[in-house]
C-alpha positions in Angstrom: 159.8 125.5 2.1 157.2 123.7 4.4 153.6 123.4 3.2 152.4 123.1 6.8 152.2 126.5 8.7 153.1 124.2 12.5 156.4 123.0 10.5 157.1 126.8 10.2 159.8 128.2 12.9 158.2 130.3 16.3 159.8 133.2 14.9 159.8 136.4 18.3 159.1 139.9 17.7 161.6 142.4 19.3 160.1 145.5 20.0 162.4 147.8 21.9 160.7 151.1 23.7 162.2 153.8 25.4 160.5 156.9 26.1 158.7 156.4 23.0 154.8 157.5 24.7 154.2 159.7 22.3 154.8 156.4 19.1 154.6 153.6 21.0 151.4 152.8 20.5 151.6 152.3 17.0 154.1 150.6 17.5 152.7 147.9 19.5 150.0 147.9 16.6 152.5 146.4 14.6 153.1 144.0 16.3 149.6 142.6 17.2 148.5 142.2 13.4 151.2 140.1 12.3 149.7 137.5 10.0 152.5 135.4 10.8 151.1 132.8 13.0 153.9 131.2 14.8 154.7 133.7 16.7 155.4 134.6 20.7 156.2 139.1 21.8 157.7 140.2 23.6 156.9 144.6 24.4 160.1 145.3 26.1 161.2 148.9 27.8 163.8 150.1 29.0 162.9 152.3 32.6 161.5 155.1 30.6 161.0 157.3 32.4 157.3 158.4 30.1 154.5 156.2 30.2 156.1 153.9 27.7 155.5 150.8 29.9 152.9 152.1 31.1 151.0 152.2 27.2 152.5 148.6 26.6 151.2 147.1 30.1 148.0 148.3 28.6 147.7 147.1 25.5 149.2 144.0 26.1 146.3 143.1 29.1 143.5 144.1 26.5 145.2 141.7 23.9 142.9 138.4 23.4 145.0 137.5 19.6 146.4 134.8 18.6 150.1 135.1 19.4 152.0 134.9 22.5 152.7 138.0 23.9 155.6 139.1 27.5 156.0 141.8 29.1 159.2 142.6 30.0 160.5 145.7 32.2 163.9 147.2 33.0 164.3 148.1 36.7 166.9 150.0 35.3 168.4 151.7 32.0 170.3 148.8 29.8 171.0 150.8 27.0 170.7 148.9 23.9 173.5 146.3 24.2 172.2 145.4 26.7 168.6 145.3 26.1 169.3 143.1 23.0 170.8 140.6 25.0 167.9 140.2 27.9 165.8 139.5 25.2 167.9 137.2 23.3 167.4 135.4 26.7 163.8 135.7 26.8 163.3 135.2 23.8 162.4 131.2 21.9 162.3 131.8 18.6 164.4 130.8 15.7 164.7 133.8 14.0 164.7 137.2 15.9 162.6 140.3 14.5 163.8 143.4 15.7 160.9 146.8 16.5 162.0 150.1 17.7 159.1 151.5 20.0 158.5 154.4 17.5 158.7 152.5 14.0 155.7 151.0 12.7 155.6 147.1 11.0 153.5 146.8 8.2 151.5 143.3 9.7 152.9 141.3 6.7 156.2 142.1 7.6 157.1 139.3 9.7 155.6 136.2 6.8 157.8 137.6 4.0 160.9 137.6 6.2 160.2 134.1 7.4 159.4 134.0 3.7 163.1 135.0 3.0 164.8 132.8 5.6 163.4 129.8 4.1 163.2 130.0 0.7 166.9 130.8 -0.5 169.3 128.2 -1.1 171.6 128.7 1.0 169.8 130.4 5.0 171.0 133.1 5.2 172.2 134.3 8.7 170.5 138.3 8.6 167.7 139.4 6.5 166.7 143.1 6.2 163.7 145.4 4.2 163.4 148.6 2.5 161.4 151.1 4.5 159.2 153.6 4.1 160.4 156.6 6.1 157.1 159.0 8.5 157.7 161.8 10.3 156.9 162.7 13.9 153.4 162.7 13.7 153.2 159.4 11.0 153.1 161.7 7.3 154.9 159.7 5.0 158.7 161.9 3.6 159.7 162.3 0.7 163.3 160.4 0.9 164.3 157.7 -0.4 166.0 154.1 1.7 169.5 153.3 1.2 169.9 150.4 -0.6 172.6 147.7 -0.4 174.3 146.9 -3.4 173.4 143.6 -5.6 177.1 142.6 -4.6 178.7 142.7 -0.9 181.9 142.6 -0.3 184.2 142.2 2.5 185.2 146.1 2.3 181.4 147.0 1.9 180.4 145.3 4.7 183.1 146.2 6.6 183.3 149.8 5.7 179.3 149.8 6.4 178.5 151.4 3.0 175.5 150.3 2.6 174.7 149.0 6.7 171.9 147.0 7.6 169.1 149.0 9.1 168.3 147.8 12.4 164.8 148.9 12.6 164.5 146.5 9.6 166.5 143.7 10.7 165.8 139.8 11.7 168.4 137.8 12.3 168.9 133.8 13.0 169.2 133.2 16.4 172.4 130.6 15.8 173.9 134.2 14.9 174.3 134.3 19.4 174.7 131.3 19.8 177.7 130.9 18.6 179.3 134.4 19.2 177.4 135.5 23.0 176.2 138.4 23.6 176.8 141.9 22.3 180.2 143.8 24.5 177.6 145.9 26.9 178.7 148.6 25.3 177.0 149.0 22.4 174.3 151.3 20.4 175.4 150.3 16.7 174.0 146.5 17.5 172.3 146.5 13.9 176.3 146.6 12.1 177.5 145.0 15.0 174.7 142.0 14.4 175.3 142.2 10.8 178.7 141.2 11.3 178.4 139.1 12.8 175.8 137.3 10.3 178.3 137.9 7.6 181.2 135.8 8.8 178.7 132.7 9.3 177.3 133.5 5.9 174.9 135.1 4.2 173.1 138.3 4.4 169.5 139.2 2.4 167.3 142.2 1.5 164.1 142.3 0.8 163.6 145.1 -1.8 160.0 146.3 -0.2 159.0 148.2 1.9 158.3 146.4 5.6 158.5 149.5 7.9 157.2 152.7 8.8 160.9 154.4 9.2 159.9 157.1 11.9 162.8 159.9 11.3 162.8 163.1 14.4 165.2 165.3 16.6 165.6 162.3 19.4 166.6 159.5 17.1 170.2 158.1 17.9 171.6 158.8 14.0 169.1 161.6 13.2 171.2 165.5 14.2 172.5 167.2 11.6 169.8 169.4 11.6 170.4 170.6 15.3 171.7 174.5 14.5 173.3 175.0 16.8 177.3 174.1 15.8 178.5 173.5 19.2 175.8 171.2 19.5 176.6 169.1 16.3 179.8 168.2 17.4 178.7 167.3 20.3 176.8 164.7 19.5 179.0 164.1 16.7 181.8 163.1 18.9 179.3 160.8 20.9 178.2 158.8 17.4 182.3 157.9 16.9 182.7 157.1 19.9 179.4 154.6 19.2 181.2 153.9 16.2 184.4 152.8 17.7 182.6 150.1 20.3 180.9 148.8 17.0 184.7 148.2 15.6 185.9 146.8 18.4 183.7 144.4 19.2 183.9 143.5 15.0 187.4 142.8 15.9 186.6 140.9 18.7 184.1 139.1 16.4 186.4 138.5 13.2 189.1 137.4 15.7 186.5 134.9 17.8 185.4 133.2 14.2 188.3 132.6 13.3 189.6 130.7 16.1 186.7 129.1 16.7 185.9 128.2 13.3 189.8 127.8 12.3 189.2 129.8 8.7 186.0 131.8 7.3 184.3 132.3 3.5 186.0 135.8 4.1 189.4 137.8 3.8 190.7 138.0 6.7 194.1 139.6 6.3 192.0 142.0 4.6 188.9 143.0 7.0 191.8 143.0 9.8 193.4 145.6 7.9 190.3 146.9 7.1 188.6 147.4 11.1 192.2 148.5 12.0 192.1 151.9 9.3 188.7 152.7 10.1 189.6 152.4 14.1 192.6 155.2 12.9 190.4 157.5 10.9 187.5 157.4 13.8 189.1 158.7 16.3 191.2 161.3 14.2 187.5 162.4 12.9 186.8 162.1 17.6 189.3 164.7 18.5 188.2 166.9 16.1 185.3 166.7 17.3 185.6 166.8 20.3 187.4 170.0 20.3 185.3 171.9 17.8 185.2 175.1 17.2 188.8 175.4 17.9 190.6 172.2 15.7 194.5 172.1 16.3 196.5 172.5 13.2 198.5 169.4 14.2 194.4 167.6 14.7 193.8 169.4 11.6 196.7 167.5 10.3 196.6 163.8 11.6 193.0 164.0 9.4 194.0 165.3 5.2 192.6 163.5 2.9 189.5 162.8 5.5 187.1 164.9 4.1 184.3 164.9 7.5 187.7 166.5 9.3 187.6 169.1 6.3 184.3 169.6 6.5 184.9 170.2 10.6 187.4 172.3 9.8 186.4 174.9 7.5 183.1 175.1 9.7 185.1 175.8 12.7 187.0 178.8 11.2 182.9 180.0 10.0 182.2 180.2 13.5 185.6 181.4 14.9 185.2 184.1 12.3 181.7 185.2 12.8 182.2 185.4 16.6 185.7 187.4 15.6 183.1 189.5 13.5 180.6 189.7 16.6 183.2 190.9 18.8 
């Protein structure tokens, strides 16, 4: 690892914000207090309808610290995929550290991420870490962060058994130099980028809590506590649509890597099969979730053996029964 701080790579800390006015101050403070010296910070708002950008702008103008700060406001909402692509174009860093406007990065987060990139014998293409769950008010939650197994396999990566969490994710710029922009409709950018990293090399995990990861009802993936069953399955169907786009992205990137490199250090046939199977399962689930609470026997028969579909069927049956009893 280089001894001189000036020899260390330039890192871009990208803060993605959208309607985060309740949380954005803490997120920006987390960016500004990073101890790593060779750092540019991009504060980017995706056309929020609240005061998120005004708060970011105020804080950026008042900042007099050592880091270079870039302010970006998208004139229209791009969504996650296009937002990531835009910031990759704006960034100059060799390593990109991702952050969301509702989470808080610890001051040593970038420092420890860079050390992980530079000290590995084989430099990884993605690095992520553990996190502390917090609630809307910033109180610590007694919720265990799901950590990866010590040995990653082609199957575990494809099926996201231990998914890289975007709130703690950083990646090497070469991932985008090789694969190019993400598909515009991508929502789960962490899965897409980490899969690209796995095709090129390794993914490293830091078993330290470097982020306060906020959980609230407006999280894209945190809607399981919604009490209205119809709304719950509407949101679940939306999430499955996003996941299917993610599978399409991974299929595309797998074939691109094979065509460009000739071969990859992975079982490409296994990965093709796993991805195709995953897409079929997700398509079946989508059909179930869209029809809730009136699940057809045809849809159910297609989903036999899928525990999530069977749960949906049981909930649907209970819902219909309760409705009839009320009548």
